[in-house]
Every structure is written in C-alpha cells, then in structure tokens.
N, C-alpha and C positions, 0 to 999 in steps of 0.2 A: 491505687491512683486516686487523685483528687481532681475535681473539676470546679473551677471558679468562674462564674459568669460576671462579666464587667458590663454594667448597663449604660454604657456611653453610646449615644446615637443609636445605631441598630444593634449595638452590643457585640461582644466577642467573648470567646472562651479561653481560659488558661488551663492547661492540663499539667498536673504536677505528679511525678512519679518516676520510678526507675523503668528502664527498658522502652521508653517512649520513642527513641530514635528508630528502633526496629519496627515500630508500629506507624511511623510517620506516613509512609506511602498509603497504607490502608485508610488512615484517618483523613488524609487529604482527599482521597478518592471518594470517601463518604460525604464530604462537605462540598466538594466542587469537582468540576471536570475541566481543568485548565488545558489550553491548547499546547502549552509548553511550560516547562519548569526550569528555572535557573536557580542554582544553589550558589550563594555568595558566602564566602568564608575567608578566614585569614590562614596564614601558613601554619600556625601552631595547631589550631583546631582541625584544619584539613588533615594533618597527619594522624590525629587521634580518632576522629569521628566521621569523616566524609565517606569512607568506604561503606560503613554501615548505613548511613543515610541514603546514599546513591543506590545501594542494593535494595533497600526498602522501597524506594520510589520505583525502581525497575520492576520489582516483584508485583507492584500495583499496576503495572502497565504503562508507566511513564518512561520517557527517554530524556532524562535530565541532562543539562549541561552545567558546568561548574566554573566559577571564576574565583581565583585565589589571589589575595593581595598580601603583602608583607605584614606580619603581626605588629601591633603597637600603635600608640597614639600618633606617631609621625605619618601614618597612612590616612589619617582623618584630614583630607585636603581635597581641593578641587581637582587635582590631577587624578587621584584615585577615583573620584566620583565620575569624571569624564571617561576614564577607562572602563568603568562598569557600564555606563550608558552605551559606549561603543560596543562592548561585548554583547549586551542585550540586543542591540540592533543587528549585529553580525550573525547572531543565532536565531534571528527571526521571531523574536519575542513580540507579541501583539497585545491588544487590550484584554484578551482572554487568557493571557499567560499569568504565571504565578512566580513570584520571587520567594525563595526560602532562605532566610538568614540562618546560617549555622554558626552560632556563637552570639555572644552579647557584646556589650560595650561598643567599641569602634565598629565591629561587624554589624551589629544591630542598627547603629546610627547610619552607616553608609548604605546598607541594603534598604533600610526603611526610607531614607531620603530618595534613593534611586527609584524605589517602588512608587513613592508619592509623586514623583515628577516625570517619570518615563511615560510618554503618551498621555500626560495629564493625570496619571495615576493608574496603577494596576494592583491587583491583590498581592498580599504579603503575608507570610507566615514566619514567625521566629520561634 
C-alpha cells in the first residue's frame, strides 16, 4: 500500500493499494469517531462493492446507512442532490457524522457536494 499526503490546508491522506475496502472501517475508526456513517454510491458500484464496505464498517463498530442512486451522468442533478440531503436528514446525520463516497466520478461529485453543504459541511471520505 502507498500513502500520499496532500498538503492543502490541514492536509489529507490518499491511500493506494489492493484490499483497502476491507480495511476501510478500521482506518476510519483510527482517524475519527463519527456519530453516524452514510455510504453514498451508485447502482453499479453498489452491486460490486457495497457489501464489502458495509461489512468492514460494521466490523469496526459502526452502523452505516446506505443511499444508492442510478448510475450515470444523468444522476448528476439537483433532484439526486436533494434526495441525498433528505436521506441524510431522515437517518439522523449530524455535524459529527461522516459521508463515505463509494465510487468516483458522479458518486464522488454528488457525495462530496452533499458533504460540503449538509449542515454547512460534514466530514467526507472517498
């Protein structure tokens, strides 16, 4: 595994390597103690990787909730964004909660924007 530190503002880490999804829960637990975790993903990535991520989070003692939207650029819109915000509110996400984006592209954009704006910003992992 490789670790790259990005020195922007307070900085953040990028981990590169195989098997990281199985370690995600333990790594998140080492770095923070969120009150809740919401996993945001699309329908394609959900079918491939969500079970492994949710299992990892649960093994680390978290009780994650998951929001899945249809895969593709067509989901990058205000309606999907609003549904994500509604989901976060319905599941009791607060300022100490964490959003985990499972996927890149549209998923990263939508989950990142939701994290940046929900309650004026909550932590985010991709």
